[in-house]
Z-matrix of the N, CA and C atoms (Angstrom, degrees):
N
C 1 1.369
C 2 1.564 1 107.69
N 3 1.272 2 112.99 1 148.99
C 4 1.643 3 116.80 2 -179.25
C 5 1.609 4 99.08 3 -120.28
N 6 1.367 5 112.61 4 131.79
C 7 1.389 6 117.83 5 177.67
C 8 1.563 7 107.24 6 -128.30
N 9 1.226 8 114.09 7 126.95
C 10 1.496 9 125.56 8 172.70
C 11 1.452 10 112.51 9 -107.22
N 12 1.345 11 116.21 10 124.90
C 13 1.445 12 118.31 11 -177.34
C 14 1.547 13 112.79 12 -146.78
N 15 1.336 14 110.52 13 154.77
C 16 1.405 15 118.13 14 174.95
C 17 1.482 16 108.92 15 -133.26
N 18 1.239 17 119.17 16 134.50
C 19 1.387 18 127.15 17 -174.21
C 20 1.574 19 114.15 18 -137.95
N 21 1.256 20 117.20 19 129.53
C 22 1.469 21 122.97 20 -168.59
C 23 1.569 22 108.82 21 -143.45
N 24 1.243 23 121.67 22 145.92
C 25 1.433 24 128.69 23 173.39
C 26 1.552 25 111.92 24 -81.99
N 27 1.336 26 114.77 25 150.15
C 28 1.523 27 119.47 26 173.25
C 29 1.510 28 104.40 27 -154.66
N 30 1.417 29 109.03 28 155.00
C 31 1.459 30 113.53 29 178.43
C 32 1.440 31 119.28 30 85.44
N 33 1.312 32 117.57 31 9.05
C 34 1.503 33 124.86 32 -177.98
C 35 1.434 34 112.84 33 -115.20
N 36 1.299 35 114.09 34 169.45
C 37 1.550 36 115.28 35 177.71
C 38 1.491 37 108.25 36 -71.15
N 39 1.418 38 116.99 37 153.50
C 40 1.494 39 127.67 38 168.63
C 41 1.528 40 104.42 39 -50.21
N 42 1.377 41 116.82 40 145.84
C 43 1.458 42 121.80 41 167.53
C 44 1.530 43 109.35 42 -67.89
N 45 1.441 44 116.29 43 145.72
C 46 1.453 45 115.43 44 178.47
C 47 1.443 46 111.49 45 -59.26
N 48 1.362 47 114.76 46 131.78
C 49 1.480 48 123.16 47 178.54
C 50 1.564 49 114.79 48 75.27
N 51 1.324 50 113.68 49 -0.29
C 52 1.578 51 115.01 50 -178.18
C 53 1.402 52 109.74 51 -101.32
N 54 1.257 53 111.99 52 176.55
C 55 1.541 54 121.15 53 179.81
C 56 1.519 55 103.85 54 -75.32
N 57 1.417 56 117.64 55 149.77
C 58 1.375 57 119.56 56 -179.18
C 59 1.443 58 115.37 57 -59.87
N 60 1.350 59 122.47 58 -31.48
C 61 1.455 60 119.38 59 -176.07
C 62 1.543 61 106.76 60 -113.87
N 63 1.228 62 121.02 61 21.77
C 64 1.432 63 121.65 62 174.51
C 65 1.516 64 113.84 63 -72.68
N 66 1.259 65 126.11 64 134.07
C 67 1.382 66 131.85 65 179.23
C 68 1.504 67 115.86 66 -114.81
N 69 1.352 68 111.41 67 -0.50
C 70 1.498 69 118.74 68 -176.44
C 71 1.624 70 116.74 69 -45.33
N 72 1.312 71 113.03 70 -46.03
C 73 1.518 72 115.62 71 -174.37
C 74 1.537 73 103.38 72 -71.32
N 75 1.347 74 122.19 73 -39.87
C 76 1.461 75 116.15 74 -174.23
C 77 1.500 76 108.28 75 -71.80
N 78 1.345 77 122.65 76 -36.27
C 79 1.392 78 126.02 77 -179.60
C 80 1.571 79 111.13 78 -66.02
N 81 1.350 80 112.88 79 -37.47
C 82 1.484 81 116.72 80 172.97
C 83 1.468 82 113.55 81 -58.90
N 84 1.259 83 120.77 82 -43.19
C 85 1.386 84 128.60 83 -178.11
C 86 1.607 85 104.25 84 -59.50
N 87 1.298 86 118.57 85 -46.42
C 88 1.461 87 118.24 86 -176.59
C 89 1.538 88 111.09 87 -73.43
N 90 1.302 89 120.45 88 -29.21
C 91 1.339 90 126.56 89 176.08
C 92 1.549 91 107.79 90 -63.62
N 93 1.277 92 120.21 91 -45.56
C 94 1.515 93 127.88 92 -178.45
C 95 1.621 94 104.48 93 -60.56
N 96 1.268 95 118.36 94 -40.31
C 97 1.405 96 118.73 95 -177.54
C 98 1.577 97 106.94 96 -68.90
N 99 1.238 98 118.93 97 -33.18
C 100 1.472 99 120.77 98 -179.11
C 101 1.556 100 105.72 99 -73.46
N 102 1.255 101 116.08 100 -47.79
C 103 1.535 102 116.56 101 -173.38
C 104 1.532 103 108.82 102 -68.40
N 105 1.329 104 118.80 103 -26.23
C 106 1.520 105 114.36 104 176.13
C 107 1.457 106 117.06 105 -84.53
N 108 1.278 107 112.29 106 -5.28
C 109 1.595 108 122.70 107 -179.96
C 110 1.473 109 109.97 108 -61.05
N 111 1.241 110 118.24 109 -39.14
C 112 1.498 111 123.87 110 -169.27
C 113 1.491 112 114.50 111 88.35
N 114 1.391 113 119.61 112 -6.02
C 115 1.412 114 123.61 113 176.55
C 116 1.485 115 113.07 114 -74.05
N 117 1.341 116 115.45 115 147.18
C 118 1.512 117 115.31 116 168.26
C 119 1.463 118 112.43 117 -53.49
N 120 1.316 119 123.23 118 132.50
C 121 1.464 120 124.02 119 177.53
C 122 1.429 121 114.91 120 -150.36
N 123 1.312 122 116.01 121 166.57
C 124 1.475 123 126.54 122 -177.11
C 125 1.431 124 108.29 123 -153.48
N 126 1.413 125 118.64 124 127.22
C 127 1.396 126 118.43 125 176.01
C 128 1.588 127 109.72 126 -118.38
N 129 1.329 128 116.53 127 137.40
C 130 1.309 129 119.36 128 179.25
C 131 1.643 130 108.98 129 -127.12
N 132 1.302 131 119.46 130 -166.85
C 133 1.399 132 117.89 131 -174.84
C 134 1.585 133 116.92 132 -73.93
N 135 1.227 134 112.32 133 -1.96
C 136 1.430 135 118.73 134 -173.02
C 137 1.633 136 113.35 135 -124.68
N 138 1.367 137 109.84 136 -43.70
C 139 1.566 138 118.26 137 -174.15
C 140 1.488 139 110.83 138 -136.97
N 141 1.302 140 113.41 139 162.01
C 142 1.420 141 123.62 140 164.44
C 143 1.504 142 103.20 141 -114.39
N 144 1.424 143 113.52 142 136.91
C 145 1.441 144 122.06 143 180.00
C 146 1.521 145 109.19 144 -117.19
N 147 1.239 146 118.58 145 136.33
C 148 1.528 147 120.50 146 -178.72
C 149 1.539 148 102.20 147 -135.93
N 150 1.402 149 110.16 148 159.13
C 151 1.416 150 117.21 149 -178.59
C 152 1.515 151 106.87 150 -134.50
N 153 1.373 152 118.58 151 135.63
C 154 1.475 153 123.86 152 178.12
C 155 1.471 154 107.54 153 173.52
N 156 1.366 155 112.48 154 -165.62
C 157 1.446 156 119.08 155 173.22
C 158 1.522 157 108.62 156 -77.47
N 159 1.398 158 109.98 157 168.52
C 160 1.510 159 118.80 158 -179.03
C 161 1.528 160 108.67 159 -52.82
N 162 1.340 161 113.30 160 -55.97
C 163 1.500 162 115.26 161 -179.54
C 164 1.448 163 115.17 162 -56.44
N 165 1.344 164 122.11 163 -42.93
C 166 1.433 165 123.29 164 -176.04
C 167 1.549 166 107.59 165 -67.40
N 168 1.275 167 116.70 166 -45.46
C 169 1.504 168 117.99 167 -176.35
C 170 1.494 169 109.16 168 -65.70
N 171 1.298 170 122.48 169 -46.47
C 172 1.379 171 126.74 170 -178.25
C 173 1.539 172 111.95 171 -61.97
N 174 1.400 173 116.17 172 -38.29
C 175 1.400 174 118.55 173 173.40
C 176 1.443 175 116.75 174 -63.44
N 177 1.378 176 116.98 175 -35.91
C 178 1.444 177 120.37 176 -178.36
C 179 1.592 178 104.04 177 -72.32
N 180 1.344 179 121.43 178 -48.00
C 181 1.371 180 122.92 179 -176.93
C 182 1.640 181 107.61 180 -57.54
N 183 1.244 182 114.77 181 -45.83
C 184 1.520 183 114.46 182 -178.36
C 185 1.589 184 108.44 183 -63.96
N 186 1.267 185 120.40 184 -47.95
C 187 1.425 186 119.43 185 178.75
C 188 1.609 187 115.02 186 -61.43
N 189 1.244 188 112.58 187 -37.49
C 190 1.544 189 120.03 188 178.81
C 191 1.625 190 102.76 189 -65.57
N 192 1.263 191 122.30 190 -46.39
C 193 1.368 192 131.24 191 -176.91
C 194 1.651 193 106.52 192 -60.01
N 195 1.238 194 117.21 193 -48.45
C 196 1.453 195 123.63 194 175.21
C 197 1.526 196 113.79 195 -58.47
N 198 1.372 197 113.22 196 -40.30
C 199 1.376 198 119.40 197 -176.88
C 200 1.466 199 108.96 198 -66.80
N 201 1.310 200 119.16 199 -43.65
C 202 1.479 201 124.88 200 177.84
C 203 1.577 202 111.72 201 -68.29
N 204 1.220 203 115.00 202 -34.83
C 205 1.509 204 123.93 203 175.78
C 206 1.494 205 113.19 204 -55.71
N 207 1.255 206 122.38 205 -24.66
C 208 1.379 207 129.16 206 177.00
C 209 1.476 208 111.66 207 -72.01
N 210 1.366 209 119.72 208 -11.25
C 211 1.349 210 124.85 209 -177.41
C 212 1.590 211 118.48 210 -102.62
N 213 1.313 212 108.40 211 -1.97
C 214 1.575 213 114.84 212 177.76
C 215 1.459 214 106.38 213 -173.72
N 216 1.440 215 108.63 214 178.21
C 217 1.414 216 110.68 215 -172.98
C 218 1.565 217 108.10 216 -94.53
N 219 1.214 218 122.54 217 -0.99
C 220 1.493 219 122.94 218 174.46
C 221 1.500 220 107.41 219 -135.90
N 222 1.391 221 115.81 220 156.38
C 223 1.387 222 117.92 221 176.24
C 224 1.559 223 104.04 222 -136.87
N 225 1.324 224 113.82 223 139.15
C 226 1.486 225 124.03 224 174.45
C 227 1.650 226 105.11 225 -103.81
N 228 1.366 227 111.68 226 130.46
C 229 1.426 228 118.76 227 -175.18
C 230 1.612 229 104.07 228 -131.76
N 231 1.334 230 115.44 229 119.06
C 232 1.536 231 120.58 230 170.55
C 233 1.468 232 106.39 231 -110.58
N 234 1.333 233 116.77 232 131.50
C 235 1.522 234 121.28 233 -176.26
C 236 1.395 235 110.15 234 -136.29
N 237 1.334 236 121.97 235 137.34
C 238 1.387 237 127.35 236 171.15
C 239 1.588 238 110.81 237 -136.91
N 240 1.305 239 116.00 238 132.33
C 241 1.434 240 120.18 239 -168.72
C 242 1.532 241 107.66 240 -127.85
N 243 1.373 242 119.06 241 140.61
C 244 1.385 243 127.89 242 170.44
C 245 1.512 244 102.58 243 -115.14
N 246 1.399 245 110.55 244 111.13
C 247 1.473 246 119.28 245 179.26
C 248 1.437 247 110.86 246 -104.70
N 249 1.385 248 115.48 247 112.99
C 250 1.446 249 124.21 248 176.68
C 251 1.548 250 108.46 249 -130.77
N 252 1.352 251 113.61 250 93.98
C 253 1.571 252 110.68 251 -174.38
C 254 1.512 253 107.36 252 -66.17
N 255 1.408 254 111.53 253 144.26
C 256 1.533 255 120.10 254 178.09
C 257 1.552 256 111.62 255 88.64
N 258 1.321 257 120.25 256 -9.06
C 259 1.350 258 121.01 257 -174.95
C 260 1.559 259 110.87 258 -102.58
N 261 1.380 260 119.92 259 136.27
C 262 1.433 261 123.17 260 176.57
C 263 1.478 262 106.17 261 -134.13
N 264 1.352 263 115.40 262 165.52
C 265 1.504 264 121.48 263 176.69
C 266 1.484 265 115.07 264 70.00
N 267 1.312 266 114.30 265 17.34
C 268 1.451 267 121.67 266 -175.99
C 269 1.619 268 110.80 267 -76.91
N 270 1.223 269 122.18 268 -25.78
C 271 1.505 270 115.71 269 174.48
C 272 1.433 271 110.75 270 -56.44
N 273 1.306 272 122.55 271 -39.94
C 274 1.481 273 125.12 272 175.95
C 275 1.617 274 113.04 273 -85.37
N 276 1.325 275 112.16 274 -36.59
C 277 1.397 276 115.10 275 176.87
C 278 1.463 277 119.97 276 -62.85
N 279 1.223 278 114.94 277 -42.57
C 280 1.457 279 116.81 278 175.03
C 281 1.558 280 111.91 279 -64.27
N 282 1.317 281 117.62 280 -35.61
C 283 1.517 282 118.52 281 177.45
C 284 1.483 283 111.60 282 -71.76
N 285 1.305 284 120.66 283 -34.20
C 286 1.542 285 123.69 284 175.37
C 287 1.466 286 108.75 285 -59.82
N 288 1.462 287 116.23 286 -52.39
C 289 1.388 288 119.28 287 179.38
C 290 1.564 289 115.83 288 -58.33
N 291 1.367 290 113.92 289 -37.63
C 292 1.389 291 115.85 290 173.57
C 293 1.492 292 114.52 291 -63.19
N 294 1.317 293 117.71 292 -48.75
C 295 1.462 294 122.07 293 -178.80
C 296 1.476 295 109.47 294 -56.55
N 297 1.353 296 118.23 295 -43.74
C 298 1.483 297 125.96 296 -179.14
C 299 1.629 298 108.85 297 -59.61
N 300 1.327 299 111.11 298 -41.79
C 301 1.497 300 111.57 299 -179.32
C 302 1.521 301 114.60 300 -71.68
N 303 1.434 302 111.95 301 -31.70
C 304 1.475 303 119.26 302 178.31
C 305 1.554 304 105.80 303 -65.82
N 306 1.208 305 120.41 304 -45.65
C 307 1.487 306 127.28 305 179.09
C 308 1.588 307 114.41 306 -55.74
N 309 1.464 308 109.81 307 -46.84
C 310 1.409 309 113.38 308 172.03
C 311 1.506 310 115.28 309 -61.13
N 312 1.445 311 114.14 310 -46.33
C 313 1.393 312 116.05 311 177.01
C 314 1.541 313 118.53 312 -58.56
N 315 1.435 314 113.54 313 -35.81
C 316 1.430 315 114.84 314 173.75
C 317 1.502 316 112.54 315 -66.39
N 318 1.329 317 114.70 316 -33.66
C 319 1.523 318 116.83 317 -174.52
C 320 1.510 319 106.59 318 -71.21
N 321 1.408 320 119.23 319 -35.62
C 322 1.446 321 124.38 320 -179.53
C 323 1.527 322 110.46 321 -70.11
N 324 1.338 323 112.95 322 -38.10
C 325 1.521 324 118.24 323 176.44
C 326 1.567 325 114.15 324 -62.79
N 327 1.403 326 108.76 325 -41.84
C 328 1.509 327 116.92 326 -177.53
C 329 1.512 328 108.77 327 -65.31
N 330 1.359 329 119.10 328 -38.91
C 331 1.467 330 121.57 329 -176.80
C 332 1.459 331 109.21 330 -69.18
N 333 1.418 332 117.39 331 -29.14
C 334 1.509 333 118.28 332 -175.33
C 335 1.515 334 114.25 333 -82.51
N 336 1.308 335 120.33 334 -6.62
C 337 1.331 336 123.35 335 -179.66
C 338 1.520 337 114.87 336 -82.89
């Protein structure tokens, strides 16, 4: 399964010396949980994506949420999952299939001009 999630604190005091609405330190704590998990992962400006079994992924999401929770009195969690039993390597596989489709579409568009 692939899980994309975003977790951020809210309702707490601003970090010492930080911007009032900066969440960088809290997100860094969550990313450290993900990186130490051993699961395949990718972090971008909006989400962190992990791949593993249901139990592995949900454990990482729970621990990342708990890490962020130490930064405020509330936590916002957005989660999206692609559940395909028996499939592995889909974080890269889905991108490879997409890029192949884009190349085909570009080739077809080039022939039509």
